[in-house]
VEXKOL-42705 format. One record per residue: x, y, z of N, C-alpha, C in turn. Coordinates in steps of 0.2 Angstrom, whole numbers, plus 5000, padded with zeros to 4 digits. Layout:
<rs>
R / n_xx / n_yy / n_zz / ca_xx / ca_yy / ca_zz / c_xx / c_yy / c_zz
R / X / Y / Z / X / Y / Z / X / Y / Z .
...
</rs>
This chain:
<rs>
R / n_xx / n_yy / n_zz / ca_xx / ca_yy / ca_zz / c_xx / c_yy / c_zz
R / 5161 / 5903 / 5071 / 5162 / 5900 / 5066 / 5168 / 5898 / 5063 .
R / 5168 / 5891 / 5061 / 5174 / 5891 / 5058 / 5175 / 5893 / 5048 .
R / 5180 / 5896 / 5046 / 5181 / 5898 / 5039 / 5183 / 5893 / 5036 .
R / 5181 / 5892 / 5029 / 5188 / 5888 / 5024 / 5187 / 5891 / 5019 .
R / 5191 / 5893 / 5015 / 5192 / 5896 / 5009 / 5195 / 5891 / 5004 .
R / 5191 / 5892 / 4998 / 5193 / 5884 / 4991 / 5191 / 5888 / 4986 .
R / 5197 / 5889 / 4984 / 5198 / 5892 / 4975 / 5194 / 5900 / 4976 .
R / 5196 / 5904 / 4981 / 5194 / 5911 / 4982 / 5185 / 5910 / 4985 .
R / 5184 / 5905 / 4985 / 5177 / 5905 / 4987 / 5176 / 5905 / 4998 .
R / 5174 / 5909 / 5000 / 5174 / 5907 / 5008 / 5166 / 5903 / 5008 .
R / 5168 / 5898 / 5013 / 5163 / 5893 / 5016 / 5162 / 5893 / 5023 .
R / 5157 / 5896 / 5026 / 5157 / 5893 / 5034 / 5158 / 5885 / 5037 .
R / 5158 / 5882 / 5039 / 5156 / 5876 / 5041 / 5149 / 5878 / 5048 .
R / 5145 / 5875 / 5046 / 5138 / 5876 / 5052 / 5137 / 5868 / 5054 .
R / 5137 / 5869 / 5060 / 5136 / 5861 / 5063 / 5128 / 5861 / 5063 .
R / 5126 / 5854 / 5058 / 5117 / 5855 / 5059 / 5115 / 5851 / 5065 .
R / 5111 / 5853 / 5068 / 5105 / 5850 / 5072 / 5103 / 5844 / 5071 .
R / 5107 / 5840 / 5077 / 5101 / 5833 / 5074 / 5094 / 5832 / 5075 .
R / 5092 / 5828 / 5071 / 5086 / 5826 / 5070 / 5081 / 5821 / 5076 .
R / 5081 / 5821 / 5080 / 5079 / 5815 / 5085 / 5069 / 5814 / 5082 .
R / 5069 / 5807 / 5083 / 5062 / 5805 / 5082 / 5060 / 5802 / 5090 .
R / 5062 / 5801 / 5094 / 5059 / 5800 / 5102 / 5058 / 5804 / 5106 .
R / 5055 / 5809 / 5101 / 5051 / 5814 / 5108 / 5047 / 5811 / 5111 .
R / 5041 / 5813 / 5116 / 5035 / 5809 / 5121 / 5033 / 5814 / 5126 .
R / 5027 / 5815 / 5126 / 5025 / 5818 / 5132 / 5028 / 5815 / 5138 .
R / 5030 / 5822 / 5142 / 5032 / 5819 / 5148 / 5026 / 5815 / 5153 .
R / 5030 / 5812 / 5158 / 5025 / 5810 / 5164 / 5024 / 5816 / 5168 .
R / 5019 / 5815 / 5172 / 5020 / 5821 / 5180 / 5024 / 5820 / 5183 .
R / 5029 / 5815 / 5187 / 5035 / 5817 / 5189 / 5040 / 5821 / 5185 .
R / 5042 / 5819 / 5178 / 5047 / 5822 / 5174 / 5044 / 5828 / 5172 .
R / 5037 / 5831 / 5173 / 5036 / 5838 / 5171 / 5035 / 5841 / 5176 .
R / 5035 / 5838 / 5182 / 5033 / 5842 / 5190 / 5042 / 5843 / 5191 .
R / 5047 / 5839 / 5189 / 5053 / 5841 / 5190 / 5056 / 5847 / 5188 .
R / 5052 / 5850 / 5183 / 5055 / 5856 / 5181 / 5053 / 5864 / 5183 .
R / 5049 / 5861 / 5189 / 5044 / 5867 / 5191 / 5047 / 5871 / 5199 .
R / 5049 / 5878 / 5198 / 5052 / 5879 / 5202 / 5047 / 5882 / 5207 .
R / 5047 / 5880 / 5211 / 5043 / 5883 / 5217 / 5045 / 5889 / 5220 .
R / 5050 / 5893 / 5218 / 5053 / 5897 / 5222 / 5052 / 5904 / 5219 .
R / 5047 / 5901 / 5210 / 5047 / 5906 / 5205 / 5040 / 5906 / 5204 .
R / 5039 / 5911 / 5202 / 5029 / 5913 / 5201 / 5031 / 5917 / 5193 .
R / 5029 / 5914 / 5188 / 5023 / 5918 / 5184 / 5031 / 5919 / 5178 .
R / 5036 / 5914 / 5176 / 5034 / 5906 / 5177 / 5036 / 5904 / 5182 .
R / 5034 / 5899 / 5184 / 5037 / 5894 / 5187 / 5042 / 5886 / 5189 .
R / 5046 / 5892 / 5182 / 5052 / 5885 / 5177 / 5054 / 5891 / 5175 .
R / 5060 / 5886 / 5175 / 5069 / 5891 / 5174 / 5069 / 5891 / 5166 .
R / 5064 / 5885 / 5161 / 5066 / 5884 / 5154 / 5060 / 5892 / 5152 .
R / 5065 / 5893 / 5146 / 5064 / 5899 / 5142 / 5057 / 5897 / 5137 .
R / 5052 / 5902 / 5136 / 5048 / 5901 / 5132 / 5042 / 5897 / 5138 .
R / 5041 / 5897 / 5141 / 5036 / 5894 / 5146 / 5031 / 5900 / 5145 .
R / 5023 / 5896 / 5144 / 5018 / 5900 / 5144 / 5013 / 5898 / 5149 .
R / 5011 / 5903 / 5151 / 5008 / 5905 / 5162 / 5001 / 5901 / 5161 .
R / 5003 / 5894 / 5160 / 4996 / 5890 / 5157 / 5000 / 5882 / 5159 .
R / 4992 / 5880 / 5159 / 4992 / 5872 / 5159 / 4996 / 5870 / 5154 .
R / 5001 / 5863 / 5158 / 5003 / 5860 / 5151 / 5002 / 5850 / 5154 .
R / 5001 / 5850 / 5149 / 4999 / 5840 / 5149 / 5005 / 5837 / 5152 .
R / 5005 / 5830 / 5155 / 5008 / 5826 / 5155 / 5004 / 5820 / 5153 .
R / 5010 / 5815 / 5152 / 5005 / 5810 / 5150 / 5000 / 5805 / 5152 .
R / 5003 / 5805 / 5159 / 4998 / 5799 / 5162 / 4995 / 5801 / 5168 .
R / 4989 / 5797 / 5168 / 4983 / 5800 / 5172 / 4982 / 5797 / 5179 .
R / 4977 / 5803 / 5183 / 4979 / 5799 / 5190 / 4978 / 5792 / 5195 .
R / 4973 / 5789 / 5189 / 4972 / 5783 / 5190 / 4970 / 5778 / 5186 .
R / 4970 / 5772 / 5184 / 4969 / 5769 / 5177 / 4963 / 5770 / 5176 .
R / 4957 / 5768 / 5181 / 4951 / 5768 / 5177 / 4949 / 5778 / 5175 .
R / 4953 / 5780 / 5176 / 4950 / 5788 / 5170 / 4955 / 5789 / 5166 .
R / 4958 / 5784 / 5163 / 4966 / 5786 / 5159 / 4963 / 5788 / 5152 .
R / 4956 / 5788 / 5150 / 4953 / 5787 / 5146 / 4949 / 5796 / 5144 .
R / 4949 / 5798 / 5150 / 4944 / 5805 / 5151 / 4949 / 5811 / 5155 .
R / 4954 / 5809 / 5160 / 4960 / 5813 / 5161 / 4968 / 5815 / 5160 .
R / 4969 / 5818 / 5163 / 4977 / 5818 / 5162 / 4980 / 5821 / 5169 .
R / 4987 / 5820 / 5171 / 4988 / 5827 / 5177 / 4988 / 5832 / 5173 .
R / 4988 / 5840 / 5174 / 4991 / 5844 / 5172 / 4993 / 5849 / 5177 .
R / 5000 / 5851 / 5175 / 5003 / 5858 / 5178 / 5003 / 5863 / 5175 .
R / 5002 / 5869 / 5180 / 5002 / 5877 / 5177 / 5008 / 5879 / 5179 .
R / 5012 / 5881 / 5174 / 5018 / 5884 / 5175 / 5017 / 5892 / 5177 .
R / 5012 / 5895 / 5178 / 5011 / 5901 / 5182 / 5014 / 5901 / 5190 .
R / 5009 / 5896 / 5193 / 5011 / 5894 / 5200 / 5015 / 5889 / 5203 .
R / 5014 / 5884 / 5198 / 5018 / 5878 / 5198 / 5013 / 5873 / 5203 .
R / 5004 / 5874 / 5202 / 5000 / 5872 / 5204 / 5001 / 5863 / 5199 .
R / 4998 / 5858 / 5202 / 4996 / 5852 / 5201 / 4989 / 5851 / 5200 .
R / 4984 / 5849 / 5194 / 4979 / 5846 / 5195 / 4976 / 5842 / 5191 .
R / 4971 / 5840 / 5190 / 4968 / 5834 / 5186 / 4964 / 5837 / 5180 .
R / 4964 / 5838 / 5172 / 4963 / 5841 / 5168 / 4957 / 5836 / 5162 .
R / 4954 / 5837 / 5160 / 4950 / 5833 / 5155 / 4953 / 5832 / 5147 .
R / 4953 / 5827 / 5144 / 4957 / 5825 / 5139 / 4954 / 5829 / 5133 .
R / 4949 / 5833 / 5136 / 4946 / 5835 / 5127 / 4949 / 5843 / 5130 .
R / 4951 / 5846 / 5133 / 4952 / 5852 / 5134 / 4960 / 5855 / 5133 .
R / 4960 / 5861 / 5130 / 4965 / 5864 / 5127 / 4971 / 5865 / 5130 .
R / 4976 / 5864 / 5131 / 4983 / 5865 / 5136 / 4989 / 5865 / 5132 .
R / 4996 / 5867 / 5136 / 4999 / 5868 / 5132 / 5003 / 5860 / 5134 .
R / 5009 / 5859 / 5129 / 5013 / 5854 / 5126 / 5021 / 5857 / 5127 .
R / 5024 / 5851 / 5130 / 5032 / 5852 / 5132 / 5033 / 5846 / 5130 .
R / 5036 / 5843 / 5126 / 5040 / 5834 / 5125 / 5047 / 5837 / 5127 .
R / 5046 / 5829 / 5130 / 5054 / 5828 / 5130 / 5057 / 5820 / 5129 .
R / 5062 / 5820 / 5129 / 5066 / 5815 / 5127 / 5073 / 5813 / 5132 .
R / 5074 / 5806 / 5131 / 5081 / 5804 / 5136 / 5087 / 5806 / 5132 .
R / 5091 / 5811 / 5133 / 5096 / 5813 / 5132 / 5103 / 5806 / 5132 .
R / 5109 / 5810 / 5133 / 5114 / 5806 / 5135 / 5116 / 5809 / 5142 .
R / 5114 / 5815 / 5147 / 5114 / 5818 / 5150 / 5110 / 5819 / 5154 .
R / 5105 / 5817 / 5154 / 5097 / 5815 / 5154 / 5092 / 5818 / 5152 .
R / 5085 / 5822 / 5154 / 5081 / 5824 / 5151 / 5081 / 5830 / 5146 .
R / 5080 / 5829 / 5141 / 5082 / 5836 / 5137 / 5074 / 5837 / 5135 .
R / 5070 / 5843 / 5135 / 5064 / 5847 / 5135 / 5065 / 5849 / 5128 .
R / 5058 / 5848 / 5124 / 5057 / 5853 / 5119 / 5054 / 5861 / 5120 .
R / 5053 / 5865 / 5116 / 5051 / 5871 / 5116 / 5043 / 5871 / 5118 .
R / 5041 / 5875 / 5121 / 5032 / 5875 / 5121 / 5029 / 5874 / 5113 .
R / 5024 / 5871 / 5113 / 5022 / 5870 / 5107 / 5019 / 5876 / 5106 .
R / 5017 / 5877 / 5098 / 5014 / 5885 / 5098 / 5008 / 5887 / 5100 .
R / 5006 / 5881 / 5101 / 4995 / 5882 / 5103 / 4994 / 5876 / 5106 .
R / 4990 / 5876 / 5111 / 4986 / 5874 / 5114 / 4982 / 5867 / 5109 .
R / 4982 / 5861 / 5114 / 4978 / 5854 / 5112 / 4977 / 5853 / 5118 .
R / 4970 / 5847 / 5114 / 4967 / 5843 / 5117 / 4973 / 5835 / 5117 .
R / 4972 / 5832 / 5122 / 4975 / 5827 / 5124 / 4978 / 5822 / 5116 .
R / 4975 / 5822 / 5115 / 4974 / 5817 / 5109 / 4980 / 5821 / 5102 .
R / 4978 / 5827 / 5101 / 4983 / 5830 / 5098 / 4990 / 5831 / 5100 .
R / 4991 / 5833 / 5106 / 4997 / 5833 / 5109 / 4999 / 5827 / 5109 .
R / 4998 / 5821 / 5110 / 5002 / 5813 / 5108 / 5003 / 5814 / 5104 .
R / 4998 / 5814 / 5100 / 5001 / 5813 / 5089 / 5007 / 5820 / 5088 .
R / 5009 / 5824 / 5090 / 5011 / 5831 / 5092 / 5017 / 5826 / 5095 .
R / 5018 / 5824 / 5100 / 5024 / 5823 / 5103 / 5027 / 5817 / 5100 .
R / 5023 / 5813 / 5097 / 5025 / 5806 / 5093 / 5026 / 5808 / 5084 .
R / 5027 / 5815 / 5083 / 5028 / 5817 / 5076 / 5033 / 5821 / 5075 .
R / 5035 / 5824 / 5083 / 5042 / 5829 / 5082 / 5047 / 5827 / 5081 .
R / 5050 / 5829 / 5074 / 5056 / 5828 / 5072 / 5062 / 5830 / 5074 .
R / 5063 / 5838 / 5073 / 5067 / 5842 / 5075 / 5064 / 5847 / 5079 .
R / 5071 / 5848 / 5085 / 5067 / 5852 / 5090 / 5073 / 5855 / 5094 .
R / 5072 / 5862 / 5093 / 5080 / 5865 / 5098 / 5075 / 5862 / 5105 .
R / 5078 / 5862 / 5111 / 5080 / 5857 / 5116 / 5083 / 5860 / 5120 .
R / 5084 / 5858 / 5127 / 5086 / 5863 / 5133 / 5088 / 5855 / 5137 .
R / 5093 / 5855 / 5138 / 5095 / 5850 / 5144 / 5095 / 5852 / 5150 .
R / 5091 / 5847 / 5156 / 5089 / 5847 / 5163 / 5096 / 5848 / 5167 .
R / 5098 / 5851 / 5168 / 5106 / 5849 / 5175 / 5103 / 5849 / 5180 .
</rs>
């Protein structure tokens, strides 16, 4: 950290964390892109990944979009179809300068409508850059 002293008072220059308002739920393909099939429990390299299912934004078929969404299990890397009223974890994503940037896992599981609201209202978050 850089410090400066003015009139005998030392100030530490702190870089502020940027605030983003473009977080969203990841698509099935985006969520699948962070699965590491060579690992188990968790099957993901990002920290704080719960050994449980996570919501993707898309439905398996257009006719099912009111009832089902793709979900991915980060214990074993499986993908399945889950009911929108079931509680699953959420990890939001945004398009960054160097590729996708991933949020930390939400602190609790939620229904799909809650997950969508959470993502749309996430403003400031610590994130990971997928390399």
